[in-house]
N, C-alpha and C positions, 0 to 999 in steps of 0.2 A: 504493500500500500504506500509506503514511504517513497519507493522508487517512482510510482505513478504520480505522486504529488510533485516530486522534484521535476519530472519530465514535463508535466503540465505547466508548471511555473516557468520553466526554461522556454517552452514553446511560446507562451504568452509574451514573455519578455522579448523574445526574438522577433515575433511578428508585429507586436505593438498595435494590433488590430483592436480598436475600441469596441467594435461589435462583439468580437470574441471575448473580450474582457467582460462585457455586459452579460453575455450568455453564461460565462463561468461564475459571475456573481449571482445570477438567478439560480444557477445550479446549487450554489451554497445555501440559498434560502430554501430551495426545495429539499436539500439534504436535512436541514433542521426540521422541516415538516415531516419528512419520512421517518426521521429518528424518533419523533414524538409518536408517530403512528405505530412504530415497532413496539413501543411500550404497551399501547392499547390492544392492537391486533395480534402482534407476534408473541408478546410475553404474557399478557393478561387473557388473550384468547377471545376478546370482545370485538365483534365485527361492527365497529362504529362507522356510520356513514355521515357523521357530522364533522369529521376532522377538517375537510376542505372548507366548510362554512366557518369554522373557528379560525382558520387561516385568514379568511376574508374579514372576519370580525376584527382580528388584530390589525389588518391593513387599514380598516376604516378608523379604528381608534387612534392609531399612529398619525393618520392624516388629519383627523379632527383636532388632536392635541397640538400638532405642529402648525396648523393653519389658524386656529382660534386662540391659542395661547403660546405665542412665540417664545415667551420666557421659559416654556416647558419643553423646549426642543430636546434637552438631554434626558427627558423622562418619557419620550415617546415609545421607546422599545419596552421598558418596564411596564408602562401603562398598557401596551398591546398584549403583553404576556399575562398580566394580572386580569385584564378584562376577560380574556378567553378562559382563564382558570376559574373565575367567579361564575361564569355561565356554565362551565362544565361541572362545577361543584353542585349547582342547583339542579341541573339536568341529571347528573349522575346519581344524586340522592333519590331520584324518582325512578329513572329507567334502568339503572344497573341491577335492579331486582328481577328484571325480565331476562328470559333465556333465549338463546339462539336467534331465530329470525324475528321474534317479537322485539328484541333489543335493537336489531338492525332497522326495523321499520320505525321504531320510536325515534332513533337518532336521525333517520331520514326526514321525519316530520320536523324535528328541531332544525335541521339544515334548511328545509324549505321556509320555515318561519324566519330564519335569519336572512335568507335571500329576499323574501317578500318585504322585510323591513328595510333592506338596502334599496329596494326599488321604490317603495312608497313613502318613506320618511324623508321627503325632499328637503325639508328645512335643515336636517342634520346631515344627510348623505348626498344631497344633490340629485337624488333620483336617478333616472336613466343616464344623465350626463356625468354623474360621479363627482369626484373632488379633484380638480386639476391643481397644478402648481405646488405639489408637496415638496418642501425644501429638503436639502441633504441632512443627514444626521449630524447632530452636534454632540460632541463628547467633551466634557470638562470645559465647555465654553469655546471649543474649537470646532468649526464646521468642516466636515469631511467632504471631499469631492466625490464625484460619482464614478470615477475610473478605478484606478488601483486602490485608493483608500477603502472604498466600499467592498472591493473584492477581498482585501485582507480582512476587513471587519467581518464579513459574512462567514468566511472560512475559519476565522479565529473563534467566532462564537460557536460554530459547529464543532471545532476541535475541543473547545472547553466543555460543551454539553456532552459530546461523545465520551470524553474522558470521565466525566462525572457519572454518566449512565453505566459505562463499563465497570467503573469502580464499585458502584452500588450492586450491580448484578453479579459481580465476582464473589460476593459474600453469600450469606444465607438467603438474601432477598431473591436472588436468581433461582435458587433451588425451590424456594417456597412458591414463586410464581409458576415454575414448571409443574409442580405437583398440583397447585390450585387450578391450573389450566386443564390438565389432562385428567386429574382425579380429584374433583372438589370434595367429595365425601371423605376420601382418605386424608386430604389436607385438614379438614375440620376435625377429624378424629385425633389429630396430633396437636390440636390447639391453634391452628392457623385460621384467622378470621378472613375467609375468602372474600367476603363483601368489602371489607376495609382495604384489602390488597388491590382488588379491582378498581375501587374508587380512587385510591392513590395513583395508580397507573393512568387512569382516565384523566385525572386533573393534571398530572405532570405532563402527559402527552399533549393536552390542550394548551398548556403553557408554552411548550415548544412550538406548537402550531401558531399561536398568537405572536410569538417572537418572530417566527419566519414571515408571517403576514406583515408585521411592522417593517421588517427589513425590505420586503418586496415593495411596499409603498414608497419608501425612500429611494429605492433603486430605479423604479419606473417613473416616479414623479406624478403619477395620477392613479386614482382608485376608482373603479367602476363596479357595478353589481356583478360583473363577470367573475370577480375574485371570490364570490360566495356561491357560484353556481356549481352544478354537478361535475362538469369536466375537470375541475380542480380535484375533486374527491376521487374521480376515476383515475386520474393521473397519479395521485398519491398511492392509491391501492396497487396500480400496475408497478410503480417504482419499488414499492415494498416487497411485492412478490418476486420481481425480477432480481432485485439486489439481494434479498434475503430478509426473512421476517424477524430474525433474532440476532443477526450479526451487525454490530455497529458499523463496520466497514461497508456492509450492504446498503446502508442508507446513502452513503456517498456514491457508491457505484450505480445504484438505481436512479438517483437524482441526476447524475451526469448523463446517463443514458436517456432518461426521459426528456431532459432539456435539449440535448444535442441531436437525438435521432431524427426529429422532424427536419432539422437543417440538413442532415445527411441525405435525406430522401426528397429534398425540395425540388430536385431536377425532374422528379416524376409528376410535378404539378398536382393536379386534382387526385392523383392516385397515391400520393405519399402516405395517406392514412392507412390505406390497405397494406402497404409495405411495412409500416410501423406495426400494424396489427399482426402481420405474419412473423415479424421479428420477435414480438412479445410472445406469440404462441410457440415459436421455436425455442425460445429461452426457457419457457415453462416445461417443455418436453425434455430438453437436454439437461437443464439444471432445475429440477422441481423445488429444491430447497434454496435456490437463489445463486447468483454469481459468487457471493462471498463464500458459500459452502463449497462450491466447485473449486475455487481457488485454494481454500483451506485444505481440501482433500488432496489436491495436487501438491501442495507444499509438504503435507505429511508424508506423501510417497517419496518425495525427493529428500526431505530431511525428517525422518521418523522421530517423534518426540521420545525423550528419555522416560522409561517407566518410573513411576513413583517408588522411591526406595525407603521412605520414612515409615517405620513401623511403631512410631510413638503411640503409647497407650496412656490415656489420662486416667489416673486412679480416681474413681468417683468418690465424692465425699461420703462420710459415714451415714448421713441422713438420705442416702440415695432412694430408699423406699419411703414414700410419704406416710406420715401417720395420719390416719383418718378414721372416722367412725364407720359403723356398719352401713351397708347399702340396704335400704328398706323400700320394698315395693308394696303399697297398701291399696287393695281394692281397685286395681287399675283396670280400666276398660278401654278398648279401641275398636272402632268399626270402620269399615270401608264400604260406604253405601249401606246396603242391607246385610252385609256380611260382618259378623262379629268375630274379629280376629283374636281379641282378648276379652275375657269376661270375669270380672271380680278376681283378678289375679293378685295374690299376696305371697311374698317370699322375702327372705333376707339372706345376706352374705356377710358374715362377720369378718373383721380385719384378719387377713392372713388365711382365710378359709378357702378351700377349693371345692366348687360346686359345679356339677354337670347338669345340663338340661336336655332331656330327650322327649320324643313324641313323634307320632306319625306325621307324614307330610301334610301341611295345612293346619297343624295344631297351634301355630302362633309363636314358634320358637324365635324366629328371626324378628318378628314384630316386637316381641318382648325385648330383645336386645336393642332394637332401634329406639324403643321408648326409653330404655335406661340410658342410652348414650346420646339422646337428643336428636336423632335423625327424624323421629316422629314425636308428636306431642300426644299425650294420653287424653282421651275424651273425658275420663273421670278417674278418680283416685289420686294418689300422690306417690312420688318417688323422691327419696331423700338419701343423701350421703352424709352421715353423721348429723350435724345440725343444719346442713345446707339443703334447701329444697331445690330439686332439679326441674321442677315444673316450669314449662315455657322457656327454659334456658336453651340457647342454641348449642349445637354439638361442640363447637370450639370452646365455649365457656365450660362445659362439662368436662372436656378433656383437660382443661387447665386446672380444674378442681382435683384431678387425679384419676379419672376413668379413661383408659385408652382401649382401643379395640382393633381387631382385624376383621376382614370381610370374607365372604364365601369364595370370591375370586380375588386373588392377590392384586391389589391396586397399586402397581408400581410403574413408574415411567420407564419405558423400555430403553431409552437412550441414556438414562442416568446410571452412574456407577453404583454398585452396592453400598460403598462407603458413603457417598453423598446422599443416597436414598435414606439411609438411617440418620445421617447428620441433619437432614432437613427438619426433623422433629424438634431440634433445639431452637428453631426460629421464634417460637412463641414465648420463650423464657424472658424474664426481666431480671437483670439486664441481659440483652441478647449477646451470646458469645460470638467470637470470630469464627470464621469457617474452619480455621486450623484447629481451634480448641474443640469445636463440635465434632470434627473428624476424629480427633484423638479419643474422645469419649465414645464415638460410634464404634471404634475398634474394640473397645471394652465389651460392648453389648454383642458385637459379632463374635467375639471370643466366647461369650456366655452361651450363645446358641450354637456354637460350633462351626461357623462358616467364615471365619476371618480370612481364610485362604482365598475366598472369592471377592475380597474387598475391592479389587481393581476391575472386576468384570462388569459388563453392562447387565442390568437387570433382565433385559430381554433375552440374554443368552443363557439364563439359568433354567434348569428343569423345575417342574412344579413344586417339588418338595423343598428345594432350596429357596424358591421364591416365598414360600410360606414362612420359612425361618427368617428371611430378610424382613418380612412384614412384622413378625413378632419382635425382632430386634428394634425396628423403628418404633413400635408401640412402647417398648421398654425405655427408649430414649426419652419418652415423656416423663419418666420416673413415676409411674402410676402407683396408686395404692391398690387399684383393682384393674385387672386385665381381662377384657371380655373378648372371647374368640368365637367366631361364627363358622362352624363346621371346618375346623382347621385340618382335619384328616381327610376331607373330601378330595378324591382324585389321586391320593397318594398310594404307593405300594405298601404292602404289609410292613416291610422293613422300614420305610420312611415314617409310617405311623408310629411304630415302636420307638424310633429315634426321637420323633417330635414329642411323644408322651413323656419320655425320659427327661427331655429338656424342660418341659413344663413342670414336671415334678420337682426338678432342681430349683426352678424359679420360685415355686410355691414354698419350698423349704426355706428360702431366703427371706420370706415375709410378704411376697406379693399375693394378694387374693386373686382367685381365678373364678370366672364364670364362663363355662365352656359349653357351647351348643354343638351337639354332634349326634349322628345316628348310630355310631359304632360303640356299643356298650363296653366291649373289650378295651377299646382305646380309652374310654372315659375311666374304666376301672384302674388303668395304669397311672392316671394323673389327678383324679379327684377322690374325695372321701364321701361326699354327699350327693344325692341325686334327686332331681325334681322331674316329674313327668307331666307333660301337658297333653290334653286331648280336647280338641274343638275349642281352644282358647281358655280352658279351665285347668287348674292344678288338681290332678287326681291323686298324686302321691308326692311326699316330700320326706326324706329321711336318709339313713345310711344306705350306701349303694346296694349292698346285698339284700337289705330289707325291701327296698323299692323293687329290686329285680325280681323278688319272689312274690310281690303283691299280685293277687289274682286279677285285679282291675287293670294293672299295668300290662300284665301278660296278654290280656284280651285286647287292649287298645293298641299296644305297641307290636306284639308278636302275632296277634290274630288268633291265639289259642291259649288255653290255660292248662298246661301239662308239664311234666318234668323234663320233657325233651328239650325245652328251651335252655336249660342249664347245661346240657351236654355239649 
């Protein structure tokens, strides 16, 4: 990337073409816009269609401040960024609760409102004629020219913003965003507030869009409603996809390509858009993860990275297992439409106790676990952990109180290393540790579950049994007082189930309470001491494992018969 920058500067200095310098400056403003959209779309996974309109909003604010308050010329760029962030904060508080295409449609509506305001609020925006005569930027009382000074300013701001974004994402923030984007339920299960994370990314991305818009106004010298229209958003999206959704260098590459490609194809006259579209399609096919990823792969082949050699293990503090009261579920009910998944369910798990939950399919086992961990809210009854009521608390808040969980299907990001997948769970701690400290402790938990040898591997390369253990290690990274596991033995071979049961028994002996949902009684017998049986959402037995196993009602409900052959 440095070589490309040096070559571009040398070429511009040699040619001295003012139009080329202007294009390069506009590419810098576009790079800022794309960098902000990477935060929203690439890292947070939110398909916002308002980024282009927020760019236009920043342009209008910068123009209005510079034209109506000449004494505030030095404040135009901060004002542009702040205005976009304020609008994004208001919008985000409302629409970020929506998912997938509903969020995209909501942000599209916001973009159209901004565009309509630019066209119709003539006293402020100049209407269809726009705001001409926007002066150059003033910094510390010195007016910058529109040639090389603006070029240097635009790319300097991009370099500073790119450095800041890369630095933030290099820590646990980047890992948390990856997990929240790909597996939001798993992120909340380790205490990550997915909503707050998405909100922060949305507002920060808007700030960069507003800053880019403000720069654009000063570079071009005129602002019209075109800067808030959909073509700006489409261009931003294309540049993000072509350059790379999550690579900082991709923002620069995509912006340069987007700005210069129309010029390269101008000789085609009216057919230049077709050529540009074909180029974009070819790039998506050849490099689906963007140019930055393609270049990074090529670099790794030429200069393979050195494997990580540090095996440092952080000795956990003595209070690694949280001290908390018993988990108490009292008269809990949950219905889905006309189906009663749970009916008057009451149970308790004492500190350090290991309890298993069995029952036929559809008996409410997973629903019970979801209610306890905050994935679902109970319709009636109460759930408490010690003196804390868990009613209406979100899943991330319950995890922070000390209840961690795993899922029926291991929810791990395929491209994340095992070590980083476990270290991610330290994100919700206060104070938040560095990535290096979190990795050191992650090694401790990987050693506890017996897979520290896989620390450098990608999660997607692991077999099912080892993925289960990674998820258990990640849950233990929360330092829970109670670990809830949803069918941890499902899909595992007999040997893998035996190994997992032994690991869970070891964890239980160290003081961690267990609440294990599974179909395999032999597996449960190896890791729990007490058993609860559900049938049609009701508790039909609760007691020592062997007592529940011999209960005639349990035999009939769970095994379909009441005879001694069940024990053989």
